[in-house]
C-alpha positions in Angstrom: 160.2 121.8 57.6 157.5 124.4 57.4 155.6 122.5 54.7 155.7 119.4 57.1 154.2 121.2 59.8 151.5 123.0 57.3 150.4 119.5 56.4 150.0 118.3 59.8 148.1 121.3 61.1 145.6 120.7 58.1 144.3 117.2 59.4 144.4 118.3 62.8 141.9 121.3 62.0 139.9 118.7 60.0 139.6 116.5 63.1 138.9 119.5 65.3 135.9 120.2 62.9 134.7 116.6 63.0 135.4 116.3 66.6 133.4 119.6 67.3 130.4 118.3 64.5 130.3 115.2 66.8 130.0 116.8 70.0 127.6 119.0 69.0 125.2 115.8 67.3 125.8 114.0 70.6 124.2 116.7 72.3 121.3 116.9 70.4 120.8 113.5 70.4 120.7 113.5 74.3 118.5 116.5 74.5 115.7 114.8 72.6 116.2 111.6 74.5 115.4 113.9 77.4 112.7 115.9 76.1 111.1 112.3 74.9 111.3 111.2 78.6 110.1 114.1 79.7 107.0 114.3 77.6 105.5 110.9 78.7 104.2 113.0 81.5 103.5 116.1 79.6 100.8 113.8 77.1 99.1 112.8 80.1 98.4 116.2 81.6 97.7 118.3 78.7 96.5 117.7 75.1 96.6 121.7 73.9 98.6 123.7 71.7 100.5 125.1 74.7 102.2 121.5 75.2 103.9 121.5 71.9 105.5 124.8 72.6 108.0 122.4 75.1 109.3 120.3 72.6 110.6 122.9 70.0 113.8 124.2 70.1 113.7 127.8 72.0 114.4 131.2 70.0 118.1 132.8 70.5 115.9 134.9 72.5 114.3 132.8 74.8 117.9 131.0 75.1 119.5 133.7 76.2 116.9 134.3 79.2 118.9 131.1 80.7 121.8 133.1 81.4 119.9 135.8 83.6 118.8 133.6 86.4 119.9 129.9 87.1 116.2 129.5 88.0 115.1 130.8 84.4 117.2 127.7 83.1 115.4 125.3 85.5 111.8 126.5 85.1 111.8 126.1 81.1 111.4 122.3 79.9 113.6 122.7 76.9 116.5 124.3 79.2 116.3 121.7 82.0 116.6 119.0 79.8 119.8 120.6 77.6 121.1 121.3 81.3 120.6 117.7 82.3 122.2 116.5 79.0 125.1 118.5 80.2 125.6 117.6 83.5 125.5 114.1 82.1 128.3 114.8 79.7 130.3 116.1 82.8 129.3 112.7 85.1 127.3 114.6 87.5 124.0 114.1 86.5 122.9 113.1 89.8 122.4 116.8 90.9 119.8 117.8 88.7 118.0 114.1 89.6 118.6 114.8 93.3 117.3 118.4 93.1 114.3 117.1 90.6 113.4 114.4 93.1 113.2 116.9 96.2 111.0 119.4 94.1 108.6 116.1 93.6 109.1 115.0 97.1 107.6 118.6 98.4 104.4 118.1 96.5 103.8 115.0 98.1 100.4 114.9 99.8 99.9 111.3 101.1 102.3 110.4 104.5 102.4 106.9 103.1 103.9 108.0 99.7 106.1 110.7 101.6 107.6 108.0 103.5 108.5 105.7 100.6 109.8 108.5 98.5 111.9 109.8 101.3 113.6 106.3 101.7 114.0 106.2 97.9 115.7 109.3 97.9 118.0 108.3 100.8 118.7 105.1 99.1 119.6 106.4 95.9 121.0 109.8 96.7 122.2 110.1 100.2 123.7 107.0 101.9 126.8 105.6 101.6 127.9 104.0 98.5 124.5 105.1 97.1 124.2 104.5 93.1 123.5 108.2 93.0 125.3 109.6 95.6 125.7 113.3 95.9 128.5 115.2 97.2 127.4 116.7 100.8 129.1 116.8 104.1 128.6 114.0 106.8 126.8 116.2 109.1 124.0 116.8 106.6 123.9 113.2 105.5 123.7 112.3 109.4 120.8 114.7 109.7 118.9 113.4 106.7 119.4 109.9 108.3 117.4 110.9 111.4 114.8 113.2 109.6 113.6 110.1 107.4 112.8 108.4 110.4 109.5 110.7 110.7 109.9 112.3 107.3 108.2 115.9 106.5 108.3 117.9 103.6 111.7 119.4 104.8 113.9 116.8 105.7 115.6 117.1 102.5 116.1 121.2 102.5 119.7 121.5 103.7 121.1 118.9 101.1 119.0 120.4 98.2 120.3 123.9 98.8 123.8 122.7 98.8 123.2 120.7 95.6 121.5 123.9 94.0 124.3 126.0 95.1 126.8 123.9 93.9 125.3 123.5 90.3 124.7 127.5 90.3 128.2 128.2 91.0 130.0 125.5 89.4 127.9 123.7 86.5 125.5 126.3 85.4 128.5 128.7 84.5 130.0 126.2 82.4 126.9 125.3 80.6 126.5 128.7 79.5 129.8 128.8 78.1 129.6 125.1 76.4 129.3 124.9 72.6 126.0 123.5 72.8 124.3 126.6 74.5 126.3 129.2 72.6 124.7 127.2 69.3 121.2 127.8 71.0 121.8 131.4 71.2 122.9 132.0 67.6 120.2 133.0 65.0 119.8 130.6 62.3 119.2 132.0 58.9 115.3 131.3 57.6 115.3 129.4 54.2 112.8 130.1 51.8 111.2 126.5 52.5 110.6 127.5 56.1 109.2 131.0 55.4 106.9 128.9 53.1 107.6 131.1 50.2 
């Protein structure tokens, strides 16, 4: 009887190993997708060597900094892309997309663009049955609906704070415990080829 159970557990262990490798490979694919999409705007801004830093995998020390504060993660381009990929895997990427849209909205100077962006954010994230509807209370939704009639840079502030808090208290701790983040924090052995010897 024991032999049979041992035989079953070996394939199960092999399946778990394959599944783990598949998950990590999927993470890397998603991350490279997000980095490529976000790199298009960087290419327009600068062709300096500093730009290339955003594309490289961070050192384990850099990755560990993300665990010190949620803002550290969001301020790092690679970290933000990794967090987006993680949220996508949890089917809640609308939260980071809304937060980023609000950040962009607050930087808008033209009143015409402010109005059009406010309507787009409302249509995409706030209104009932919106394609990327975020989870906020009814009062906040009503307040936003009134505020976008004459939009200001702060008309989404309450909702953005709630979404930020939701990500910081729920998604961020799970991201820090994820296999992908743990993998980034591990020191990788340097091969002779990488050292150039």
